[in-house]
KOLTIKOL-652834 format. One record per residue (C-alpha): x, y, z; residue in one letter. Coordinates in steps of 0.5 Angstrom, whole numbers, padded with zeros to 4 digits, always signed. Example, Ala and Ser with C-alpha at 12.3 -4.5 7.8 and 13.67 -1.06 7.14 Angstrom:
2
+0025-0009+0016A;+0027-0002+0014S;
//
This chain:
421
+0241+0202+0297M;+0248+0206+0297S;+0250+0210+0291P;+0256+0205+0291T;+0252+0199+0291S;+0248+0201+0285L;+0253+0203+0281I;+0257+0197+0282E;+0251+0193+0280Q;+0249+0197+0274A;+0256+0197+0271F;+0258+0190+0273A;+0260+0188+0266Q;+0265+0194+0266S;+0269+0195+0272P;+0273+0200+0269D;+0267+0204+0268I;+0265+0203+0276T;+0272+0205+0278Q;+0272+0212+0274R;+0265+0214+0276V;+0267+0212+0283T;+0273+0217+0282A;+0269+0222+0279A;+0264+0222+0285I;+0270+0222+0290A;+0273+0228+0286K;+0266+0232+0285S;+0261+0230+0290P;+0256+0234+0287E;+0256+0229+0281L;+0253+0223+0286S;+0246+0224+0284D;+0247+0225+0277L;+0251+0218+0277F;+0246+0215+0281E;+0241+0217+0276A;+0245+0214+0270I;+0246+0208+0274A;+0239+0207+0276Q;+0237+0208+0268H;+0242+0203+0266V;+0240+0198+0271K;+0233+0198+0269S;+0235+0196+0262L;+0239+0190+0264Q;+0233+0185+0263P;+0232+0187+0256H;+0239+0187+0254L;+0239+0180+0257Q;+0234+0178+0251Q;+0239+0181+0246Y;+0247+0179+0247P;+0252+0184+0244A;+0254+0179+0239A;+0247+0179+0236S;+0246+0187+0237L;+0252+0188+0232Q;+0250+0183+0227E;+0243+0186+0227N;+0243+0194+0228P;+0236+0194+0227S;+0235+0190+0234K;+0240+0195+0237K;+0236+0201+0234R;+0229+0198+0237K;+0232+0197+0244L;+0235+0204+0244D;+0228+0206+0242S;+0224+0202+0247L;+0229+0205+0253A;+0227+0212+0251D;+0220+0210+0250N;+0218+0206+0256A;+0217+0212+0261S;+0212+0216+0256C;+0206+0211+0257W;+0203+0214+0263D;+0196+0212+0265N;+0191+0216+0261G;+0195+0218+0255T;+0193+0211+0251F;+0188+0207+0249Q;+0188+0199+0250S;+0185+0193+0246F;+0186+0187+0250N;+0187+0180+0248D;+0189+0182+0241I;+0192+0176+0236S;+0199+0178+0234F;+0202+0174+0228S;+0208+0179+0227I;+0213+0180+0230P;+0211+0174+0234Q;+0205+0170+0234R;+0201+0171+0241K;+0196+0175+0244K;+0198+0182+0247L;+0194+0188+0249R;+0195+0193+0244L;+0196+0200+0247D;+0195+0206+0242I;+0198+0212+0245G;+0196+0219+0243K;+0202+0223+0244L;+0207+0225+0239P;+0212+0221+0242Y;+0208+0215+0244Q;+0205+0210+0238G;+0203+0203+0238L;+0206+0198+0243R;+0204+0190+0245G;+0205+0188+0252T;+0204+0182+0255N;+0200+0180+0261P;+0206+0181+0266T;+0206+0189+0263G;+0213+0188+0259N;+0213+0191+0252V;+0214+0186+0246E;+0213+0190+0240T;+0212+0198+0239F;+0213+0203+0234A;+0213+0211+0234K;+0208+0215+0230W;+0214+0218+0227T;+0217+0211+0225D;+0211+0209+0222I;+0210+0209+0214R;+0203+0206+0213E;+0198+0202+0217I;+0193+0198+0212V;+0187+0194+0214C;+0186+0188+0210L;+0180+0183+0210P;+0183+0176+0211I;+0181+0172+0205P;+0178+0165+0205E;+0175+0165+0212K;+0168+0163+0214A;+0167+0169+0218H;+0170+0176+0217A;+0176+0178+0220H;+0181+0183+0218Y;+0189+0184+0219N;+0192+0191+0221F;+0199+0191+0218C;+0204+0197+0220V;+0210+0198+0216F;+0216+0202+0218A;+0218+0208+0215S;+0226+0207+0216C;+0230+0205+0210D;+0233+0199+0214D;+0226+0197+0216A;+0226+0189+0217V;+0221+0184+0219A;+0222+0186+0226S;+0220+0193+0225D;+0213+0190+0222Q;+0207+0189+0226M;+0201+0185+0224L;+0195+0183+0228W;+0188+0181+0227S;+0181+0182+0229V;+0174+0179+0228P;+0169+0184+0225N;+0165+0183+0232T;+0162+0188+0237I;+0168+0187+0243P;+0166+0184+0249K;+0165+0188+0256E;+0172+0190+0258G;+0175+0188+0252A;+0177+0195+0250V;+0179+0202+0254S;+0177+0208+0250L;+0177+0215+0252S;+0170+0216+0248D;+0164+0212+0249P;+0163+0206+0245I;+0157+0207+0240K;+0152+0201+0238P;+0154+0197+0232G;+0162+0199+0233D;+0166+0193+0232T;+0173+0192+0233Y;+0175+0194+0226K;+0171+0200+0226S;+0174+0202+0233L;+0181+0201+0231L;+0180+0205+0225I;+0177+0211+0229T;+0182+0211+0234T;+0188+0210+0229L;+0186+0215+0225N;+0185+0220+0230K;+0193+0219+0232C;+0195+0219+0225L;+0191+0226+0223K;+0197+0230+0225P;+0202+0226+0220Y;+0197+0227+0215K;+0196+0220+0214K;+0190+0215+0215Q;+0189+0207+0216T;+0189+0205+0208I;+0183+0200+0206E;+0182+0197+0199P;+0176+0199+0195N;+0173+0198+0189D;+0176+0204+0185K;+0183+0202+0186E;+0181+0194+0185F;+0176+0189+0186S;+0177+0181+0184S;+0173+0178+0179Q;+0173+0172+0182L;+0168+0170+0187A;+0169+0168+0194Q;+0167+0161+0196A;+0167+0162+0203H;+0163+0168+0203R;+0159+0169+0197K;+0156+0175+0195G;+0162+0179+0198E;+0167+0183+0194T;+0174+0180+0194A;+0180+0185+0194Y;+0185+0180+0194H;+0189+0177+0188I;+0192+0170+0190K;+0199+0169+0188A;+0205+0165+0189F;+0212+0168+0191R;+0217+0162+0190G;+0213+0156+0194A;+0210+0161+0199K;+0203+0162+0197D;+0199+0169+0199G;+0195+0175+0197F;+0197+0181+0193L;+0192+0188+0195F;+0192+0194+0190L;+0191+0200+0195L;+0191+0207+0194S;+0198+0208+0196T;+0202+0202+0194G;+0202+0194+0193I;+0202+0190+0199V;+0204+0182+0200W;+0202+0178+0205G;+0200+0175+0210F;+0207+0171+0212K;+0213+0174+0215K;+0216+0178+0212P;+0210+0182+0209L;+0212+0187+0203E;+0209+0194+0202F;+0211+0197+0195F;+0209+0204+0196P;+0209+0208+0189F;+0215+0212+0190D;+0220+0206+0190V;+0217+0202+0185I;+0221+0202+0179D;+0217+0198+0174S;+0211+0193+0173V;+0211+0188+0168S;+0207+0182+0166Y;+0211+0175+0164T;+0209+0168+0163S;+0203+0170+0160V;+0199+0163+0159L;+0191+0162+0157Q;+0189+0162+0165R;+0195+0165+0169T;+0200+0170+0168F;+0206+0173+0173N;+0207+0180+0176L;+0214+0182+0177N;+0215+0189+0181I;+0222+0192+0181A;+0223+0197+0186I;+0229+0202+0188R;+0229+0205+0195K;+0233+0210+0192I;+0235+0213+0185A;+0242+0210+0186A;+0240+0203+0189A;+0240+0197+0185E;+0234+0194+0182V;+0230+0189+0187Q;+0225+0185+0183E;+0219+0181+0186F;+0216+0176+0182E;+0209+0173+0184F;+0206+0168+0180S;+0200+0164+0178M;+0195+0170+0178I;+0189+0168+0175D;+0187+0171+0168Q;+0180+0173+0171A;+0184+0179+0174D;+0188+0182+0169F;+0184+0187+0167T;+0183+0190+0174G;+0191+0190+0175I;+0192+0193+0168D;+0188+0198+0169A;+0191+0200+0176Y;+0198+0200+0173V;+0196+0205+0168K;+0192+0209+0173R;+0198+0210+0177H;+0202+0211+0171A;+0207+0206+0174L;+0213+0205+0169Q;+0212+0198+0165D;+0219+0195+0163A;+0216+0189+0160S;+0220+0190+0154M;+0227+0190+0157A;+0232+0186+0153E;+0234+0181+0158Q;+0226+0179+0159R;+0225+0179+0151R;+0229+0173+0149A;+0226+0169+0154K;+0219+0171+0156K;+0212+0170+0152L;+0209+0177+0152N;+0210+0183+0156V;+0207+0190+0156N;+0209+0197+0152G;+0213+0203+0155T;+0209+0209+0158R;+0210+0213+0151A;+0207+0207+0148E;+0201+0208+0153Y;+0200+0215+0151G;+0200+0213+0143D;+0195+0208+0144Q;+0191+0212+0148A;+0191+0218+0143G;+0189+0212+0137K;+0183+0210+0142G;+0186+0203+0142V;+0182+0199+0147A;+0184+0193+0152G;+0190+0193+0156G;+0197+0190+0154E;+0196+0184+0158L;+0190+0183+0154E;+0193+0183+0147R;+0199+0178+0150A;+0193+0173+0152A;+0190+0174+0145H;+0197+0172+0142E;+0198+0167+0147A;+0192+0164+0145Q;+0194+0165+0137D;+0200+0161+0138L;+0196+0155+0142E;+0191+0155+0136D;+0197+0155+0131E;+0200+0149+0135D;+0193+0145+0134E;+0193+0146+0127D;+0200+0143+0126E;+0197+0137+0130E;+0191+0136+0125E;+0196+0137+0119D;+0200+0131+0122E;+0195+0127+0124N;+0192+0127+0117F;+0193+0121+0113D;+0193+0122+0105P;+0192+0114+0104G;+0185+0114+0106S;+0183+0117+0100E;+0185+0111+0096G;+0180+0107+0100E;+0174+0111+0098S;+0175+0110+0091E;+0170+0106+0087G;+0165+0107+0092E;+0160+0111+0087G;+0159+0118+0085D;+0158+0121+0091S;+0165+0118+0094S;+0168+0121+0088G;+0165+0128+0090E;+0168+0128+0097D;+0175+0126+0094E;+0175+0132+0090M;+0173+0136+0095G;+0179+0133+0099N;+0184+0134+0094G;+0182+0142+0094L;+0183+0142+0101V;+0190+0138+0102H;+0193+0139+0095G;+0200+0142+0095G;+0199+0146+0089D;+0194+0147+0083D;+0198+0142+0078D;+0197+0137+0084M;+0190+0138+0084G;+0189+0138+0077E;+0192+0131+0076E;+0187+0129+0082E;+0181+0131+0078L;+0183+0128+0072G;+0185+0121+0075S;+0178+0122+0078E;+0174+0124+0071A;+0178+0118+0068E;+0175+0113+0073D;+0168+0116+0072A;+0168+0114+0065I;
//
């Protein structure tokens, strides 16, 4: 193909550019190779550009940023510089099976490619904030979700990745690794080992839940005997799971995922504390001057409040439960950091949430007492009069319990004594 034809095809949507490039080549023929290389590069991007119309790129700068990165990164994946896992089930950014490539070079990272070799999703190591491996709850057999969170400030759902693997030994030919597979290696162990090698230069590693941070007190119905690390909750009408990790809190697994690292959490509070459930509110502030954004997770089982409260205190997460705007409309909340220090010095046992639960129970007990008082029928005493001495003694007791004051009690005792005579 002649240079002129290549340039015309590359800049078919911009005839003025074609004219300027042609004029520049005519004036300086030595630039012909340079413009031909540029045209070839632009032409190679056109199949990807057709997936994202210009209007869509203007409305969503994140797509444009990812497309630019794709163009820069496409030529960096040479055979022998990455390792592969075939037929991996992706859920985010889209639900399909892709080949997962893990590049060990700094300018590579993670990518998912379809059977035709086209890249569907990718992330550079420098753009990755965190990779976490979480057990998928409520499955009969163990499966794990690998969640990738972007580090950029304008990260959106399209910057996330989520794929799942069974905790089984890979089939022959399912993985292509530089190191031989050892007996007993599973998809999970091989992925974590491979990811950690690549993350090591960035002083990171794949994060997993553990008993030290949090473990649920609720038994797993699907896999009895295994420790559960999730907290079942609702965000609005959507159900999901919270995971309390060593670097932050994760909410999954529906799109979009949420990751709250410690450095963006402004406060954690407990609200709507009832006998069996409570709500967890996480307020975040990405930068100091930004407005606080609050996420409420509801219907959390009280069985997990002790572990959650211990986690909040262990990581010194500021507790804003006594904020004025909540005080008037919520049942009970936690104290401030300063109060935590005072209580620790005085040896106060139990968490703030536990006391909130006790107070909620006290309120319920008071309501029950009031109902008993309302159901008491003073006319029943009259029916028992004249039935004998034992009946009189019972009435005396009832008078002492339900009498409004001492004088009324004395009058009742006097009238009963006269009846006895």
